[in-house]
N, C-alpha and C positions, 0 to 999 in steps of 0.2 A: 396542189395545197404545200405551203412551205412552215415547217415549224423549225424551233431553235435545234432539235434531236433529228430531224428527217425532213424528207421531201418526197411527195407521192405524186403519181400521174395515174389517169385513169384511161383504157383504151377507148372506151365510147362516151366519153365526155369531155366538152370544150365549152368553157363560158369566157366571155367578154369581160365580166365582174368578177371582182374578188368574192370570196365567202363572207358571210356575216358570222359573227362571234357571239355564243350565248354563253354566258358566266351564270351557273347555277349553283344550289345549295348544298352540294356534297362536300367532301374532302377540299378546300381550298387549294389552288395551283400555288405553287411558291411566288413569291411576287417577284423575283429575280427573273424566273421563268416567263411571267406573264408580262413583263416589261421589254422582253425580246422578242415576244409575238409580233409578227408585224403581216401585211398583206390581206387584212380585213377592211371591208368598206362600213359596216355598220357593227355597233355592238348594243347586246339587250343584256338585262340584268334580271333574272328571276328570282324574287324574295331575297334570302339570306345571300345570293352571289353580290347583292349590292353591298355588301360589307368587304368582301373582296374587292371590289371595285374601289371602293374608298381608300383602302390600305394601299393600292396600286395606284391611287391618285389617275384612275382611267374612268373617266365620265360618259355614262352609256347614253346611248340614244334615247333608250325605253327601258323603264322599270315596270315590270309587272308581277303581279302577285297578291296575296292577301295579307302580307306584312306578318305571319305569325312567328317566323323564323328571323328576320331581318331585324337589327338592333334599331331603335326608334331614332339614334344619331345619325346613322347611314340614311335612313329612310328620308328625315329631314336634310340632309347633306344634297342627297338628290334634288329634293324638290326645290330647296334654295338654288339651285344650279340651273332650274328649268329645265330638268329631264321629263321627258314624256311620261306620263304615270297612266298606267291600266290597272286599276285596282279590282280586284275580287273576292268574294265573300270566302271565310274559311270552308263553309260546307258546300263543296260541289263536285262534280264528276270526274274533274281531271285535277294531275297534279298541275302545279305552277309551271313546271318544265314542258309538260305535256300541251299547256296552253299557248307557253311561247311557240315552240315549233311550230303548231298550229297556225298561228297568227304572223310568224317570219313566212312562212310559205305563202300564205295568202298577200303578203306585202312583196313579194318577188325575190326573196333570198334564192340566189342560185346554186348556193352550198352552205353548208352551217358546218361550223366549230363550236363544239360543247366541251367547256372547261367547268372543274367543279362536279364532275359527274359520277367521281368514283368516291368510295368511301362512305361514310354516314351512314344511312339505314340502307339494309339491302333491298328493301321492297321499293323504295325509290331509286335505286340504281338499276334493279331489275327494270322498272316500268321504263326508265329513261332508255335504256339499251334496246328493248323491243320496240319502244316507240320510234327510235332513230333508225333501227333496222326497216321500218315500214316505210321511210321517205323514200321517194323517187328521184332526190337529189342526192349528190353525194353529202356524207356527214362523217365527221371524224369528232370521236371522244377523246381528248387528250389532256395529260398534264406532264409535268417533268418526270413522272414516275411510271405511268399508263398510259396506253393509246389502243384504242379500238377502232378499226375502220370496217367497212363493208365491200364485200364484191358481189354484184346481183347477176343473173344469169348472162352468159356468153359474155363477161366482161373480165379483162387482165387487169392488174394493178401492178405498176412497177414503183419499187421504193429505194431510195438513196439515204443512207443512215449517215449522219454526221458523228452520232453516239451509238455504239454497237450494243442491241438489246441483251438484256440477259437471258430472256426466253421468248419465243414466239410461238402462238397458239393458234390453230383454226378451230373455230367454234360454229357449228351449223346454227342458224337461226330460222330454218326451215326443218320440217321434218328430216329430211335428206338434203345433201347438196352431192352432185355428181359429177364427173369430170373436172375432180379438183387436181391442179397440178402447183408445185412450188419445187423453186430450184435454189442451189447455193446455201442448202441447210445440210445439217448433220444427217438427217431423215427425210430426203427428198419422196415426193409425191409425183406419179404420173397417172392422170385420168382415173384417180381415186374416188372412190363414195364414201361419204361421212355422215353420221346418223347422229340426231340428238339424242337417240336412246343409248347411244355408246361412244360418246365424245373421246375418241383415243388420239388424236393429233394435239396433243399438248405438251409444252416445253420443249419444243424444237430449239435448234441453235444456229446461227448462221456459221458457214465454215471459215476456219481460221484466214484470214486475210482478206475476207469478202467484206463489202460493204453494201453490196446491191443484191435485190432479189425481187423475182416477180412470182405474181400469184395469178391464177385463174379458175373459173368455176362455169361448167356448162349449164347447171340447173341447181335452182335454189338461190337462198340468200344465205353467204359466208362471211362469217364476222373474224377478223384478222386481228389478234391481240398482240402487244407489244408489252414487255416489264422491264424496266431499268431499274437498279438498284439506287437507293437514295443514295445523295451525296454525301 
């Protein structure tokens, strides 16, 4: 996967097709960042995400949601452009983002990039993060300020940074993660065990002069979080 501030590759994953992009309704990514994003084959918008699409003049392939947070002007903009519309009632068992992830998987998405996932309501962000963690395909939550990716059991991830993050944190999305190794950072780990009960691997830093790092985990689902200071 390629992003304006980093690129990443997975040891146990290769896809012939590019990831799909999902723009959802949390804090909107900067338009300047979104317009630099390349290498996705399809774009979906979940509800308020259509406002971000209109601002960036990015016409999605699909608009999904209940319309409770999107502006009527953006909703009509998408309709007038012939965007495929999947409308749902406000009273339902899933968030718009969860529905979008489910339908994207069913439609054959090889990997998913989610932007607009941070900020906004904590409960929605929490739901999105754990829903993405449960996917069997690679998924990255990212904007210009924050990113969250996942390493699954017996997987390593290699990253190259064009912009050095201010902080790197390892967050277990299962009860524990074992065999965790990370290099080229101020506080490296080798074959460590991290737990949800006491997540202590927070706010690490790349070593001075380093732009690459690798992370691996033997058991559990590990979230790898990055933070960049706002420009």
